C-alpha positions as CSV (number, residue, x, y, z in Angstrom):
1,M,2.3,-42.1,14.9
2,H,-1.2,-42.8,15.3
3,D,-2.2,-46.1,16.8
4,E,-4.5,-48.5,14.8
5,T,-6.6,-51.0,16.6
6,K,-8.8,-53.6,15.3
7,Q,-11.3,-52.8,18.1
8,L,-11.3,-49.7,20.1
9,Y,-14.6,-49.8,21.2
10,D,-18.0,-51.8,20.7
11,C,-19.5,-51.1,17.6
12,N,-22.9,-52.3,18.9
13,A,-22.9,-49.5,21.4
14,C,-21.9,-46.9,18.8
15,V,-23.9,-43.7,18.1
16,F,-23.1,-44.3,14.3
17,K,-24.6,-47.6,14.4
18,S,-27.9,-46.2,16.1
19,L,-28.4,-43.7,13.4
20,S,-27.3,-46.2,10.6
21,C,-29.9,-48.7,11.7
22,L,-32.7,-46.3,11.8
23,L,-32.7,-46.7,8.1
24,L,-30.4,-49.9,7.3
25,S,-30.7,-53.7,8.4
26,E,-28.2,-55.3,10.6
27,D,-26.9,-57.0,7.5
28,E,-26.5,-53.7,5.7
29,F,-24.8,-52.0,8.6
30,E,-22.3,-55.3,9.0
31,V,-21.2,-54.7,5.5
32,I,-20.2,-51.1,6.5
33,R,-18.6,-52.3,9.7
34,N,-16.5,-54.8,7.9
35,Q,-14.9,-52.4,5.8
36,S,-14.5,-49.5,8.5
37,V,-11.2,-49.2,10.6
38,Q,-10.9,-47.8,14.1
39,V,-7.6,-45.5,14.8
40,K,-6.4,-43.8,18.0
41,F,-4.9,-40.4,17.5
42,T,-2.9,-38.4,19.9
43,K,-3.0,-34.6,20.7
44,G,-1.8,-32.7,17.4
45,E,-2.0,-35.4,15.1
46,T,-3.8,-34.8,11.8
47,V,-6.6,-36.9,11.2
48,F,-6.9,-35.8,7.5
49,K,-5.1,-33.2,5.5
50,Q,-6.5,-30.5,3.5
51,G,-5.7,-31.2,-0.3
52,G,-5.5,-34.9,0.4
53,K,-7.5,-37.5,-1.0
54,A,-10.9,-37.9,0.6
55,G,-11.8,-41.8,0.8
56,S,-13.6,-42.0,4.0
57,L,-16.5,-40.6,6.2
58,I,-15.2,-40.1,9.6
59,F,-16.9,-40.8,13.1
60,L,-15.4,-39.1,15.8
61,H,-16.2,-41.5,18.8
62,K,-14.4,-40.1,21.5
63,G,-12.4,-36.9,22.0
64,I,-11.9,-33.2,20.6
65,V,-11.0,-32.4,17.2
66,K,-10.5,-28.9,15.2
67,Y,-11.2,-28.0,11.6
68,T,-8.4,-26.0,10.3
69,Y,-7.9,-24.1,6.6
70,E,-4.7,-23.1,5.6
71,Y,-4.5,-20.2,3.4
72,E,-2.1,-19.9,0.2
73,T,0.3,-17.5,2.2
74,G,0.6,-20.1,5.0
75,K,-1.6,-18.8,7.5
76,T,-4.0,-21.2,9.3
77,Y,-7.6,-20.5,10.4
78,I,-9.4,-22.6,12.7
79,M,-13.2,-22.9,11.1
80,T,-14.4,-24.6,14.5
81,V,-13.7,-27.2,17.4
82,T,-16.2,-30.1,17.8
83,K,-16.6,-32.8,20.5
84,G,-17.4,-36.6,19.9
85,P,-19.5,-38.6,19.5
86,K,-20.0,-37.1,15.9
87,L,-20.1,-37.6,12.4
88,L,-17.3,-35.5,10.6
89,G,-16.3,-35.2,7.2
90,G,-19.6,-35.1,5.3
91,A,-18.9,-32.3,3.1
92,N,-16.7,-34.3,0.7
93,L,-19.8,-36.5,-0.2
94,F,-21.3,-33.4,-1.7
95,F,-18.1,-31.3,-3.2
96,K,-15.0,-33.1,-4.5
97,A,-12.7,-35.8,-3.9
98,T,-10.1,-33.8,-2.2
99,N,-10.2,-32.7,1.5
100,I,-11.3,-28.9,1.5
101,F,-10.0,-28.6,5.1
102,S,-7.9,-30.5,7.7
103,I,-9.0,-32.0,10.9
104,V,-6.6,-32.1,13.5
105,A,-6.9,-33.8,17.1
106,V,-7.0,-31.3,20.1
107,E,-6.6,-34.1,22.5
108,E,-6.5,-38.4,22.2
109,C,-9.3,-39.3,19.8
110,E,-10.6,-42.6,18.9
111,I,-12.0,-42.4,15.3
112,C,-13.5,-44.9,13.0
113,F,-12.8,-44.5,9.1
114,I,-15.9,-45.5,7.1
115,D,-15.3,-46.3,3.5
116,F,-17.0,-43.8,1.1
117,D,-17.8,-46.6,-1.6
118,T,-19.3,-48.9,0.8
119,I,-21.5,-46.1,2.3
120,K,-22.5,-45.1,-1.5
121,Q,-23.3,-48.8,-2.2
122,A,-25.5,-48.7,0.6
123,S,-27.3,-45.7,-0.2
124,M,-28.1,-47.0,-3.8
125,N,-31.1,-48.9,-2.1
126,N,-31.6,-46.6,0.3
127,P,-31.3,-43.0,-0.9
128,N,-32.7,-41.6,2.5
129,Y,-29.4,-43.2,4.2
130,L,-27.0,-40.8,2.5
131,M,-29.2,-37.8,3.1
132,A,-29.3,-38.7,6.8
133,L,-25.6,-38.8,7.2
134,C,-24.9,-35.6,5.4
135,E,-27.7,-33.8,7.3
136,S,-25.7,-35.2,10.6
137,A,-22.4,-34.4,9.3
138,L,-23.2,-31.0,8.1
139,N,-24.9,-29.6,11.1
140,M,-21.7,-28.8,12.6
141,F,-20.9,-26.2,9.7
142,Q,-23.8,-24.0,11.0
143,H,-21.4,-22.9,13.9
144,S,-18.2,-22.2,11.3
145,I,-20.8,-19.9,9.5
146,F,-22.0,-18.2,12.6
147,N,-18.2,-17.8,13.4
148,F,-17.5,-16.2,9.9
149,I,-20.6,-13.7,10.5
150,S,-19.0,-12.9,14.0
151,L,-15.5,-12.5,12.3
152,A,-17.4,-9.9,9.6
153,H,-19.2,-7.7,12.0
154,N,-17.4,-8.1,15.2
155,Q,-14.4,-6.3,17.0
156,V,-11.9,-8.6,18.7
157,N,-13.7,-8.3,22.0
158,G,-17.0,-9.8,20.5
159,R,-15.3,-12.4,18.7
160,I,-13.5,-14.0,21.6
161,A,-16.4,-13.7,23.7
162,N,-18.1,-15.6,20.9
163,I,-15.6,-18.4,20.8
164,L,-15.6,-18.8,24.6
165,L,-19.4,-19.2,24.6
166,Y,-19.4,-21.5,21.9
167,L,-16.6,-23.8,23.7
168,W,-18.7,-23.4,26.8
169,D,-21.8,-24.3,25.3
170,H,-20.9,-27.2,22.6
171,V,-17.5,-28.3,24.0
172,Y,-17.3,-28.4,27.5
173,K,-20.7,-28.6,28.6
174,D,-21.3,-25.8,31.2
175,S,-18.6,-26.7,33.5
176,P,-15.0,-25.1,34.4
177,Y,-12.6,-26.5,32.0
178,E,-9.0,-26.5,31.1
179,F,-8.4,-25.5,27.5
180,N,-6.9,-28.1,25.2
181,L,-6.5,-24.9,22.7
182,S,-3.5,-22.8,23.3
183,R,-3.6,-19.1,23.3
184,K,-2.1,-19.4,19.4
185,E,-5.1,-21.4,18.5
186,L,-7.6,-19.2,20.0
187,A,-6.0,-16.5,18.1
188,E,-6.5,-18.5,14.8
189,F,-10.0,-19.3,15.8
190,A,-10.9,-15.5,16.4
191,A,-8.8,-14.4,13.2
192,C,-6.8,-12.1,15.7
193,S,-3.1,-11.8,17.1
194,H,-2.0,-13.8,20.1
195,E,-1.4,-10.7,21.9
196,N,-5.0,-9.8,21.3
197,V,-6.3,-12.9,22.8
198,I,-3.9,-12.5,26.1
199,S,-5.0,-8.9,26.5
200,T,-8.8,-9.5,26.0
201,L,-8.8,-12.5,28.5
202,S,-7.1,-10.3,31.2
203,R,-9.4,-7.7,30.4
204,F,-12.5,-10.1,30.8
205,K,-11.2,-11.5,34.2
206,K,-10.5,-8.1,35.5
207,E,-14.3,-7.2,34.5
208,G,-15.4,-10.0,36.5
209,L,-16.2,-12.1,33.4
210,L,-14.2,-15.0,33.6
211,Q,-11.9,-16.6,36.1
212,L,-8.2,-17.6,34.7
213,E,-6.2,-20.2,36.5
214,G,-3.5,-21.4,34.1
215,K,-5.5,-23.0,31.2
216,K,-8.5,-23.4,33.1
217,I,-11.2,-20.7,32.3
218,T,-14.6,-20.2,34.0
219,I,-17.5,-18.1,32.9
220,C,-18.5,-16.1,35.9
221,N,-21.1,-13.8,34.0
222,Y,-22.5,-15.5,31.1
223,D,-25.1,-13.0,30.4
224,D,-22.8,-9.9,30.1
225,L,-20.5,-12.0,28.1
226,K,-23.1,-12.9,25.7
227,Q,-24.1,-9.4,25.5
228,I,-20.5,-8.7,24.2
229,S,-20.6,-11.5,21.9
230,K,-23.9,-9.8,20.4
231,L,-22.6,-6.2,20.2
232,G,-19.0,-6.6,19.6
C-alpha cells in the first residue's frame, strides 16, 4: 500500500511552486496547495491506472516512474521512463477524463496529486498558467514519440541502443548506474523479446560498447552506440 503523508517535502522549496509562482500570486498558489496531497509510492506501485478516472495533475517530486500502455491483447508496452522533479499527466487536460496510460513507480517515489478543478479555476483568471503547465507536462512526450520512430525504423540493435542512450542522458545523468528496470521491462520498452535484450546487451559488451556487472551498466563507447542507434 502507498504511504500517504501530509508533508513529505517542503512546498516552498518545490519546483512546481517555482513554476506556478511565475504566473500566480502566493495567495493563488496557496489555494492549489491546500487542495493537493503528497503521497509516497514504493517500487512497483501504480500511481494511476490506464482507463481510470483522471482527477489530478501529478508532480513527481522525487524518484523514477515509467509510463505504460496495455494493449487489448494484454501485452504491455513502456512508452517512456522519467525522473523527478517533473510534472506528469498533463495529457489529460487536453484529451479526456480517463487516463490514457498508466504510471508505475520504478523506485520509491514522492508524488503530489494536484486537483484538476483547482488548477482550472486558477487558470480562468490566468490562461497562460494552464498553457505553461501543459507545455511542461507534455515535453516528456517528445521522448515517447522519438522512441516510436525508433521502433518503426530500427532493428533490435538500434532500438536497444537508443533506449540505453536515453536512460543514460535523461534519467541517470551520465554516470554508471544500476538498472531499476528489469530485462523484461527493457524488452517492453524496446518492443522486443526478453531474449533479444539479453543477447544484444551481451553482444554490446563483447564489442566494448558496455560494461555489465549485475544490473549495473556503464556505457564505454558513447559515440559508437549513438551510431548504432541512428543506423539500427
